[in-house]
C-alpha positions in Angstrom: -12.0 -8.8 23.6 -9.1 -10.7 25.1 -8.2 -14.0 23.4 -5.4 -16.3 24.4 -2.9 -16.7 21.6 0.4 -18.5 21.6 3.3 -17.2 19.6 3.9 -18.1 16.9 0.5 -19.5 15.8 0.8 -22.1 13.1 -1.6 -21.6 10.3 -3.1 -18.5 11.8 -3.1 -15.0 10.2 -2.2 -11.7 11.8 -3.8 -8.8 10.1 -1.5 -5.8 10.0 -2.1 -2.2 9.2 -0.5 1.2 9.8 -2.3 4.5 10.2 -2.1 8.2 10.8 -5.5 9.8 11.1 -8.0 8.2 8.7 -10.2 7.1 11.7 -13.3 6.3 9.5 -11.1 4.3 7.1 -9.7 2.3 10.0 -13.1 1.5 11.4 -14.2 0.2 8.0 -11.1 -2.0 7.9 -11.9 -3.4 11.3 -15.5 -4.0 10.2 -14.3 -5.8 7.2 -12.1 -8.1 9.3 -15.1 -8.9 11.5 -17.0 -10.1 8.4 -14.4 -12.6 7.2 -15.3 -16.2 6.5 -12.1 -17.1 8.4 -11.4 -14.4 10.9 -7.8 -13.3 11.6 -6.3 -14.3 14.9 -5.5 -10.7 15.7 -5.2 -7.2 14.3 -2.0 -5.2 14.9 -2.1 -1.5 14.2 1.1 0.6 13.8 -0.1 4.0 15.1 2.0 6.8 13.5 0.6 9.5 15.8 0.6 10.3 19.5 -3.0 9.3 20.3 -4.1 5.7 20.0 -7.4 5.0 18.2 -10.6 4.8 20.3 -14.1 3.6 19.6 -13.1 0.9 17.2 -15.7 -1.7 16.3 -16.2 -4.7 18.6 -14.3 -7.8 17.3 -14.0 -11.5 18.2 -10.2 -11.2 18.0 -7.7 -9.0 19.9 -6.6 -5.6 18.6 -3.2 -4.3 19.6 -1.9 -0.8 18.9 1.8 0.1 18.7 3.0 3.6 18.6 5.5 4.4 15.9 7.3 7.8 16.5 8.3 10.1 13.7 7.2 13.4 12.3 7.4 12.5 8.7 5.6 9.3 7.8 7.7 6.3 9.0 6.0 3.9 6.7 8.9 1.4 6.4 9.6 1.4 10.1 5.9 1.0 10.9 5.4 -2.1 8.6 8.5 -3.7 10.2 7.2 -3.0 13.7 3.7 -4.6 13.1 5.3 -7.6 11.5 7.7 -8.0 14.4 4.8 -7.7 16.9 2.6 -10.2 15.0 2.0 -13.6 16.6 0.7 -15.5 13.6 2.8 -17.2 11.0 0.8 -15.7 8.1 1.4 -11.9 7.9 -1.4 -10.1 6.1 -0.6 -6.4 5.3 -3.5 -4.1 4.6 -3.3 -0.3 4.0 -5.7 1.6 6.3 -7.9 2.6 3.3 -8.4 -1.0 2.2 -11.5 -2.9 3.3 -11.0 -6.7 3.0 -13.5 -8.8 1.1 -14.9 -11.6 3.2 -12.6 -14.2 1.7 -9.4 -12.4 2.1 -8.0 -14.0 5.2 -9.1 -17.5 4.0 -7.4 -16.9 0.6 -4.2 -15.7 2.1 -4.0 -18.4 4.7 -4.3 -20.9 1.9 -1.8 -19.2 -0.3 0.9 -18.2 2.2 3.1 -21.3 2.6 6.8 -21.3 3.6 9.0 -20.7 0.6 6.3 -19.3 -1.6 7.4 -15.7 -1.2 5.3 -12.6 -1.5 1.6 -12.7 -2.6 -0.4 -9.7 -3.8 -4.2 -10.0 -3.7 -6.7 -8.1 -5.9 -7.5 -4.4 -5.4 -10.8 -2.8 -6.5 -11.2 1.0 -6.2 -14.4 2.6 -4.9 -15.8 6.0 -5.9 -16.5 8.7 -3.3 -19.3 7.9 -0.9 -19.3 4.1 -1.5 -17.9 3.2 1.9 -20.1 5.3 4.1 -23.0 4.4 6.4 -24.1 0.8 6.5 -22.1 -0.4 3.5 -22.5 -3.7 1.8 -20.1 -5.8 -0.2 -22.7 -6.3 -3.0 -22.7 -2.5 -3.4 -18.9 -2.4 -3.6 -18.8 -5.1 -6.2 -21.3 -3.2 -8.4 -19.2 0.0 -8.5 -15.6 -0.9 -7.8 -13.0 -0.6 -10.6 -9.6 -2.2 -11.2 -6.7 0.2 -11.7 -5.9 0.6 -15.3 -2.1 0.6 -14.6 -2.2 -2.7 -12.7 -2.2 -6.2 -14.0 -5.4 -8.2 -13.5 -5.4 -11.4 -11.4 -4.8 -14.8 -12.9 -7.9 -16.9 -13.7 -7.3 -18.9 -10.6 -4.6 -19.5 -8.0 -1.3 -17.7 -8.3 0.7 -16.3 -11.2 4.4 -15.3 -10.8 5.1 -11.5 -11.2 8.2 -11.1 -13.2 8.8 -7.4 -12.4 9.7 -6.5 -8.8 8.6 -2.9 -9.6 5.0 -4.1 -9.6 5.1 -4.7 -5.8 2.6 -2.5 -4.0 2.3 -2.8 -0.2 -1.4 -1.9 0.1 -2.5 -5.6 0.1 -0.1 -8.5 0.4 0.9 -11.5 2.5 4.0 -13.5 3.4 4.6 -16.5 5.5 6.6 -15.5 8.6 9.6 -17.7 7.5 9.8 -15.8 4.2 9.4 -12.4 5.8 12.3 -13.2 8.2 14.5 -13.9 5.2 13.9 -10.5 3.6 15.2 -8.3 6.5 12.1 -6.2 6.3 11.6 -2.8 4.7 14.7 -0.5 4.6 13.9 2.1 7.4 16.1 4.8 5.7 13.1 5.4 3.5 11.0 8.0 5.4 8.0 9.8 4.0 6.2 9.0 0.8 7.7 6.9 -2.0 10.3 4.3 -2.8 10.1 1.9 0.1 7.9 -0.6 -1.8 10.1 -0.7 -4.9 13.2 -1.1 -2.7 11.5 -4.0 -0.9 10.6 -5.7 -4.2 14.2 -5.1 -5.4 15.5 -6.8 -2.2 13.3 -9.8 -2.9 14.6 -10.0 -6.4 18.2 -9.8 -5.1 17.7 -12.8 -2.8 15.7 -14.8 -5.4 12.4 -14.7 -3.6 9.3 -14.9 -5.8 6.5 -12.4 -6.0 3.0 -13.6 -7.1 -0.3 -12.1 -8.2 -3.3 -13.9 -6.6 -6.8 -14.6 -7.6 -9.0 -13.4 -4.7 -7.7 -12.0 -1.5 -9.5 -8.8 -2.6 -9.6 -5.4 -0.9 -11.8 -2.4 -1.7 -9.8 0.8 -1.7 -11.7 3.6 0.0 -11.8 6.9 -1.9 -9.9 9.8 -0.4 -8.4 13.0 -2.0 -5.1 12.3 -3.5 -2.8 13.7 -6.2 -1.1 11.6 -8.8 1.7 12.1 -9.6 2.1 13.0 -5.9 3.2 16.6 -6.1 2.4 17.0 -2.4 5.3 14.7 -1.5 8.1 15.9 -3.9 10.8 16.5 -1.2 10.5 13.0 0.3 10.3 11.4 -3.2 13.6 13.1 -4.2 15.3 12.1 -1.0 14.1 8.5 -1.3 15.0 8.1 -4.9 18.5 9.2 -4.1 18.7 6.6 -1.3 17.5 4.0 -3.8 20.1 5.1 -6.4 22.9 4.9 -3.9 21.8 1.4 -3.0 21.0 -0.1 -6.4 22.8 2.1 -8.9 19.7 3.7 -10.5 16.8 5.8 -9.5 13.2 4.6 -8.9 9.8 6.3 -9.3 11.0 7.5 -12.8 7.4 8.1 -14.1 6.8 10.5 -11.3 10.1 12.2 -11.8 9.4 12.6 -15.5 6.0 14.2 -14.7 7.6 16.5 -12.2 10.3 17.6 -14.7 7.7 18.2 -17.4 5.7 20.4 -15.0 8.8 22.4 -14.1 8.6 21.3 -10.5 12.1 19.7 -10.3 15.4 20.1 -12.0 18.7 18.3 -12.1 21.8 20.2 -10.9 25.2 18.6 -11.0 23.6 15.1 -11.1 21.2 15.7 -8.2 17.5 16.3 -8.4 16.3 19.4 -6.7 13.0 21.2 -6.2 12.7 23.9 -8.8 9.5 25.5 -7.5 6.6 24.8 -5.2 3.5 23.4 -6.8 0.7 25.9 -7.3 -3.1 25.6 -7.6 -2.9 24.9 -11.3 -0.6 22.0 -10.6 -2.9 20.6 -8.0 -5.9 21.1 -10.3 -4.1 19.0 -12.9 -3.1 16.2 -10.6 -5.9 16.1 -8.0 -8.2 13.1 -7.9 -11.8 14.2 -8.5 -14.8 12.8 -6.6 -16.0 10.8 -9.6 -12.6 9.1 -10.1 -12.1 5.9 -8.2 -8.3 6.4 -8.4 -5.8 9.0 -9.4 -3.5 8.2 -12.4 -0.2 9.6 -13.5 -0.8 8.4 -17.1 -3.9 10.6 -17.2 -1.8 13.6 -16.2 0.9 12.8 -18.8 -1.8 12.6 -21.5 -3.1 16.0 -20.5 0.4 17.4 -20.6 0.9 16.0 -24.1 -2.4 17.6 -25.2 -1.1 20.9 -23.9 2.0 20.5 -26.0 4.3 20.1 -23.0 5.2 16.6 -24.0 6.0 15.6 -27.6 3.6 12.9 -28.8 5.3 9.6 -29.6 
């Protein structure tokens, strides 16, 4: 559907997502956006593959797709590109596996005011099979779980987040005027890991606040995943080195600790290197099972401790 839309659009929200593969997940995101109490003015998709997406659900708002080249996942560049292309003054970033609750756009439009900084909505994790077929929000609410490693939302409104390392890009918003102040994500971060913490550190550096929000909820769709992400070790090592060169210390330390404990990485002359490739036993330890709504590094560290590979504190 074609809708006339002036740029920028005061008080209107642009929904933004980035994707490679994940066609079913993307369709569910679009369906969720069609079921909003206040619909977005548009959806912009950063397509990190050659082929654009086809057969997306019908919407009452325009969908624009932008190709983002790059063999290894260009996550930072893709988020910058969709923000640059957005025509609304409220930028709503959703990961492609996050189905928005019906109140998400309304909540974010109310919260995202100039000068307020970055706002993170709620995230609820779904078990396998919950988001298939003719899904319903009531069913999501009955089975979704909050991540044990993440802070809960405030009782109402916003609560300031005091630790920039808590920023997670899967569900957040900013007013365009604040986004422009940040300079965007650092596009030197390529592949998995580090770009979120770097962006949070940049906000801390310029004195921009980060907030937890009540509402603006998404339902995270189940998909196979490893945590710690042993399937992304080379990019994690490269990106933590970039972060260290920029800020003077490494990031993703909990993952690095797990990798060291598992014998997957080692430090040689001050630099982290791959010590060996992960094997099936490593994947069995870290892989998210179908009954688990989310993967968790803390769970793996507890298992390593039980095996005697970490000294109990």
